[in-house]
N, C-alpha and C positions, 0 to 999 in steps of 0.2 A: 755226679755227671748226669748230665740228661742226654737224651736221644741225639740232640744235635752234634753235641761233642763227640759223641761215639762214631757218628758218621763222618765228622771232620778228621778225626784221628785215623779212621780207616782209610780214607782218601789220601791223606797224607802219607800213610805207610805205602800206598801204591805208587808214589812217585819216587819213593827212595830206591836207588838201584841195589840190586841184590849184592850181598857181600858174603864172605864166609859164615859170619855168627848171625846174620839175619835170616829170620824164618820167612818163607814165602807164604803166599795166601793158601796154597795147597797144604803146606805143612801145618799150618794154624788150623785149617778145617779139619784135618785129619786127626789133630789133637783134641779139638773141641767136640767132635760130633758124638763120640761115645760118652762124655760127661755130660752132655746136654740130654741125652736119652735117659741117663742114670738119674738124673735130678727130677725126672717126672714122676718117679715111684711115689713120693709122698703126695702128690697132686692126685694120683690115681686112688690112694688111700682115702683122701679126703672126699673125693666125689663118691666113692663106694658107700663110705660111712653115711653120708648125707641122703644118699639114694635109699639106705635102709631106713633112716628116719622119716623120709616122705612116704615109703611104703607102710611103714607101721603107723603113720597118721592116716593114709588112706584106708588101711582096715579099721582102725578105730573109728573114723568119722563116718564111715559107711554103716557101721553098727549105730552110731549115734543118730543118724538120719532115720532109722527105724524107731530108735527111742524116742526122739523129739518130733515125730510126725504131726503130733496135735499141738505142739507148742510152736506158734508161727515165728516169734522172735529167734528162738534157739534153731529152729529148723533154717532159717534163712542165714544166721551165722555159720551154722555147721556146712550148708551148701558152699557158701563162700570159702570156708577154709578148705573144704574138700576139693573145690575147684582149682584153689592155689596149690594144693599138694599135688595134685595131677598134673598141673602145668609145671611144677618144680621139678617132679619126677621124670616127665618126658623131656623137658630141658636138660635135666642131669644126664640122661642117656645120651643126649646129642653132645653134651660137653665130653663125656666119656670117650664117645667115638671119635671126636676131634681134638683130644687132648694131645696125642703124639701126632706130630706133623709127619706125614709119611712122603712128602714130595722131597726127594733127597737130591734131585737134580738142580736145585737152586744153588747159588753161591751162598756162602755163610751170612753175608751181610743181608742178602734178601730173606733169608730164613729168620734171622734175627728180627727183622722188620715185621714179618708176618706174625711170630711169636709175641712180639711186643702188641701188636695190634689186637691179636686174640685176647691177650690177657688183661688189655685195657678195656675191652669193650665185652665179648661174649663172656669171659669169666668173671667179670665184675657183676654182671647180672645174676650169674649162677650164685655169687655170694650174697646177694640180696634174698634168693630163694632159700639159701641156707639160713639167713637170719629168721625169715618167716618159718621155717620148720622148727626152729628152736623154741619158737613162741607157741606154734600150732600143736606140736606133739604134747606138751603138758597140759595144754587146754582140753585136747581130746581125751587125755588120759583122765584128767579131773572130772570132765562132765560124764565121762563113761562110769566112773566109779561112784561119783556122787548123785546121779540122777535117781529120783524115786519116782517110778510110774510116769516117766516123761516129763517132770518138772525139775527145773534147776532154777532157782530163783535168783535174779539179779534186781536188787532193790533199787538201785540207782544207776539207769542205763547210761547216763552222760558220764558219771564217774567211771564206770566200767570201760567206756570207750576211751576216757582221757588216760586211764591207767595202762589199757593196752597200746595206745599210741606212744606213751612214754617209754613203755618196755621196748617197744618196736625201735624207737629212735636210739635207745642206749645199746641195743643189741647190734645195731648197725655200726655204731663208733664214729669217730669223726671222719668225715669225707676229706 
């Protein structure tokens, strides 16, 4: 069932005269509102988990900046990953704050429209940052533990970039 079908059914329900067995819009709203709030708890857990991953990446990559300060290629890669982790962390805080919609004055249909819009746009961007953190954190851990005096050899840069791109695309999954 797509969004247009939901709105069509909702409008069709508004045209039906109230009978003894039919629920009115106020009754439906009072029934659904607590369940909508309860179902956002797993989303909060998801956001907090990935915020912790971004925070760990930021810490490790900050250490790696000092380690790789004399290695230009790794310094640039580490800087890019650090900026991505910082952006993901800040965006995650914004997502956390906007995850529960506090405007309860809206009708339920308007509330559903805004929630669908939020999850279709802003939360989708958050999932891209989550995919990046799944790749960046292991790289940060690996480079931090395997670096010897600021050197971490990549013998074939093109192959490394290709493998990184393939892992990135598989972590995102089908669009």
